[in-house]
C-alpha positions as a Markdown table, in Angstrom:
| # | Residue | x | y | z |
|---|---|---|---|---|
| 1 | Unk | 112.9 | 128.1 | 108.7 |
| 2 | Unk | 110.9 | 128.1 | 105.4 |
| 3 | Unk | 107.7 | 126.2 | 105.1 |
| 4 | Unk | 108.3 | 122.8 | 103.5 |
| 5 | Unk | 106.5 | 122.0 | 100.3 |
| 6 | Unk | 104.2 | 119.1 | 100.5 |
| 7 | Unk | 103.1 | 117.2 | 97.4 |
| 8 | Unk | 99.6 | 115.9 | 97.0 |
| 9 | Unk | 99.3 | 112.1 | 97.2 |
| 10 | Unk | 96.5 | 110.6 | 95.2 |
| 11 | Unk | 95.2 | 107.1 | 94.2 |
| 12 | Unk | 93.3 | 106.0 | 91.1 |
| 13 | Unk | 91.6 | 102.8 | 90.0 |
| 14 | Unk | 91.3 | 101.2 | 86.6 |
| 15 | Unk | 88.3 | 98.9 | 86.7 |
| 16 | Unk | 87.6 | 96.9 | 83.6 |
| 17 | Unk | 84.6 | 94.6 | 82.8 |
| 18 | Unk | 83.5 | 93.2 | 79.5 |
| 19 | Unk | 86.3 | 95.3 | 77.7 |
| 20 | Unk | 85.0 | 98.5 | 79.2 |
| 21 | Unk | 86.6 | 100.8 | 81.7 |
| 22 | Unk | 84.6 | 102.4 | 84.6 |
| 23 | Unk | 84.8 | 106.2 | 84.5 |
| 24 | Unk | 83.4 | 108.9 | 86.7 |
| 25 | Unk | 82.0 | 112.2 | 85.3 |
| 26 | Unk | 82.2 | 115.4 | 87.3 |
| 27 | Unk | 82.7 | 119.2 | 86.9 |
| 28 | Unk | 86.2 | 120.6 | 86.9 |
| 29 | Unk | 87.2 | 123.8 | 88.7 |
| 30 | Unk | 85.9 | 125.8 | 85.7 |
| 31 | Unk | 82.5 | 124.1 | 85.6 |
| 32 | Unk | 83.3 | 122.0 | 82.5 |
| 33 | Unk | 82.0 | 118.4 | 82.5 |
| 34 | Unk | 85.0 | 116.1 | 82.5 |
| 35 | Unk | 85.6 | 112.4 | 83.1 |
| 36 | Unk | 88.4 | 110.2 | 84.5 |
| 37 | Unk | 89.1 | 107.0 | 86.3 |
| 38 | Unk | 87.9 | 106.9 | 90.0 |
| 39 | Unk | 90.5 | 108.8 | 92.0 |
| 40 | Unk | 91.1 | 110.9 | 95.0 |
| 41 | Unk | 93.5 | 112.1 | 97.7 |
| 42 | Unk | 95.0 | 110.0 | 100.5 |
| 43 | Unk | 93.7 | 111.2 | 103.9 |
| 44 | Unk | 95.8 | 111.7 | 107.0 |
| 45 | Unk | 96.7 | 108.5 | 108.8 |
| 46 | Unk | 95.6 | 106.4 | 105.8 |
| 47 | Unk | 97.8 | 104.1 | 103.8 |
| 48 | Unk | 98.0 | 104.2 | 100.0 |
| 49 | Unk | 96.1 | 100.8 | 99.9 |
| 50 | Unk | 93.4 | 102.0 | 102.3 |
| 51 | Unk | 92.9 | 105.1 | 100.3 |
| 52 | Unk | 92.5 | 103.2 | 97.1 |
| 53 | Unk | 89.9 | 100.9 | 98.6 |
| 54 | Unk | 88.1 | 103.8 | 100.2 |
| 55 | Unk | 88.2 | 106.1 | 97.1 |
| 56 | Unk | 87.1 | 103.3 | 94.8 |
| 57 | Unk | 84.1 | 102.3 | 97.0 |
| 58 | Unk | 83.1 | 106.0 | 97.5 |
| 59 | Unk | 83.3 | 107.0 | 93.8 |
| 60 | Unk | 81.6 | 103.9 | 92.3 |
| 61 | Unk | 79.3 | 103.2 | 95.3 |
| 62 | Unk | 80.2 | 99.5 | 95.8 |
| 63 | Unk | 83.0 | 97.4 | 97.2 |
| 64 | Unk | 86.1 | 97.0 | 95.2 |
| 65 | Unk | 89.1 | 94.6 | 95.3 |
| 66 | Unk | 92.6 | 95.7 | 94.4 |
| 67 | Unk | 94.5 | 93.4 | 92.1 |
| 68 | Unk | 97.8 | 95.1 | 91.4 |
| 69 | Unk | 99.7 | 98.4 | 91.1 |
| 70 | Unk | 99.8 | 99.7 | 87.5 |
| 71 | Unk | 102.2 | 102.5 | 88.2 |
| 72 | Unk | 103.3 | 105.5 | 90.2 |
| 73 | Unk | 103.2 | 108.9 | 88.5 |
| 74 | Unk | 105.0 | 112.1 | 89.4 |
| 75 | Unk | 102.9 | 114.9 | 87.9 |
| 76 | Unk | 104.7 | 118.3 | 88.3 |
| 77 | Unk | 102.6 | 121.3 | 87.6 |
| 78 | Unk | 103.2 | 125.0 | 87.9 |
| 79 | Unk | 102.3 | 125.3 | 91.6 |
| 80 | Unk | 101.9 | 121.7 | 92.8 |
| 81 | Unk | 103.3 | 118.2 | 92.5 |
| 82 | Unk | 101.0 | 115.2 | 92.5 |
| 83 | Unk | 102.2 | 111.7 | 93.3 |
| 84 | Unk | 99.6 | 109.3 | 91.9 |
| 85 | Unk | 99.4 | 105.5 | 92.6 |
| 86 | Unk | 97.2 | 103.8 | 90.0 |
| 87 | Unk | 95.8 | 100.4 | 90.7 |
| 88 | Unk | 94.0 | 97.7 | 88.7 |
| 89 | Unk | 90.9 | 96.8 | 90.6 |
| 90 | Unk | 87.6 | 94.9 | 90.2 |
| 91 | Unk | 84.2 | 95.2 | 91.6 |
| 92 | Unk | 83.1 | 92.6 | 94.2 |
| 93 | Unk | 79.8 | 92.4 | 92.2 |
| 94 | Unk | 78.9 | 94.3 | 89.1 |
| 95 | Unk | 75.7 | 96.3 | 89.7 |
| 96 | Unk | 73.2 | 97.2 | 87.0 |
| 97 | Unk | 73.7 | 100.9 | 87.8 |
| 98 | Unk | 76.0 | 102.9 | 90.1 |
| 99 | Unk | 75.1 | 105.3 | 92.9 |
| 100 | Unk | 78.3 | 107.0 | 94.2 |
| 101 | Unk | 78.8 | 107.3 | 97.9 |
| 102 | Unk | 80.7 | 110.6 | 97.3 |
| 103 | Unk | 81.0 | 112.7 | 100.5 |
| 104 | Unk | 82.0 | 115.7 | 98.4 |
| 105 | Unk | 79.0 | 115.4 | 96.1 |
| 106 | Unk | 81.1 | 116.0 | 93.0 |
| 107 | Unk | 80.4 | 112.8 | 91.0 |
| 108 | Unk | 77.7 | 113.4 | 88.3 |
| 109 | Unk | 77.7 | 109.9 | 86.8 |
| 110 | Unk | 79.6 | 106.6 | 86.8 |
| 111 | Unk | 79.6 | 104.9 | 83.4 |
| 112 | Unk | 81.4 | 102.2 | 81.4 |
| 113 | Unk | 83.4 | 103.4 | 78.4 |
| 114 | Unk | 85.2 | 101.4 | 75.7 |
| 115 | Unk | 88.8 | 102.2 | 74.9 |
| 116 | Unk | 88.0 | 104.0 | 71.6 |
| 117 | Unk | 85.5 | 106.3 | 73.3 |
| 118 | Unk | 87.9 | 107.2 | 76.1 |
| 119 | Unk | 90.7 | 108.1 | 73.7 |
| 120 | Unk | 88.4 | 109.9 | 71.3 |
| 121 | Unk | 87.5 | 112.3 | 74.1 |
| 122 | Unk | 90.9 | 113.2 | 75.4 |
| 123 | Unk | 89.8 | 116.8 | 75.6 |
| 124 | Unk | 87.3 | 115.8 | 78.3 |
| 125 | Unk | 89.8 | 114.0 | 80.5 |
| 126 | Unk | 90.0 | 115.3 | 84.1 |
| 127 | Unk | 93.8 | 115.2 | 83.9 |
| 128 | Unk | 96.5 | 113.9 | 81.6 |
| 129 | Unk | 97.2 | 111.2 | 84.2 |
| 130 | Unk | 94.1 | 109.4 | 82.8 |
| 131 | Unk | 96.0 | 108.7 | 79.6 |
| 132 | Unk | 99.2 | 107.7 | 81.3 |
| 133 | Unk | 97.5 | 105.2 | 83.6 |
| 134 | Unk | 95.5 | 103.7 | 80.7 |
| 135 | Unk | 98.5 | 103.4 | 78.4 |
| 136 | Unk | 100.5 | 101.5 | 81.1 |
| 137 | Unk | 97.4 | 99.3 | 81.8 |
| 138 | Unk | 96.9 | 98.4 | 78.1 |
| 139 | Unk | 100.6 | 97.8 | 77.8 |
| 140 | Unk | 100.3 | 95.1 | 80.5 |
| 141 | Unk | 102.2 | 96.9 | 83.2 |
| 142 | Unk | 101.5 | 95.4 | 86.6 |
| 143 | Unk | 103.3 | 95.2 | 89.9 |
| 144 | Unk | 102.3 | 93.2 | 93.0 |
| 145 | Unk | 100.5 | 95.1 | 95.8 |
| 146 | Unk | 103.2 | 94.0 | 98.2 |
| 147 | Unk | 105.6 | 96.4 | 96.5 |
| 148 | Unk | 104.0 | 99.0 | 98.8 |
| 149 | Unk | 105.2 | 98.5 | 102.3 |
| 150 | Unk | 103.0 | 100.0 | 105.0 |
| 151 | Unk | 104.5 | 100.9 | 108.4 |
| 152 | Unk | 103.6 | 103.1 | 111.3 |
| 153 | Unk | 99.8 | 102.4 | 111.3 |
| 154 | Unk | 99.9 | 99.6 | 113.9 |
């Protein structure tokens, strides 16, 4: 029997406050400084919703509240497939500055960016999924969280 291909499942969060989007800066696999929305992989025995709350809290360093699902994205690359669930979220409280609780130590900075700055720096996006999520968000796309049914984790 051949080994079954397993796609990567990721979550991402769009957090807006005062017409700015919260972005994380990090180094990509080539050492280039890039930025994107807070995102990460779903861990074993973790629901999509649990992963989004955990990743958001880790990457921005404070508690977040999910509001809705913006979209699900099927990103097919040469040697991998990524399924991304992008959520609209908000911070429980907006701090003056951010200190990520990043277990991987990859986050260099967490900053607010306005829409024009984000789109003027497309060449610095971590992935093209940043643009897809933002376009859907700015177009008003939103689905209720109960669209995602969780089972098996009782």
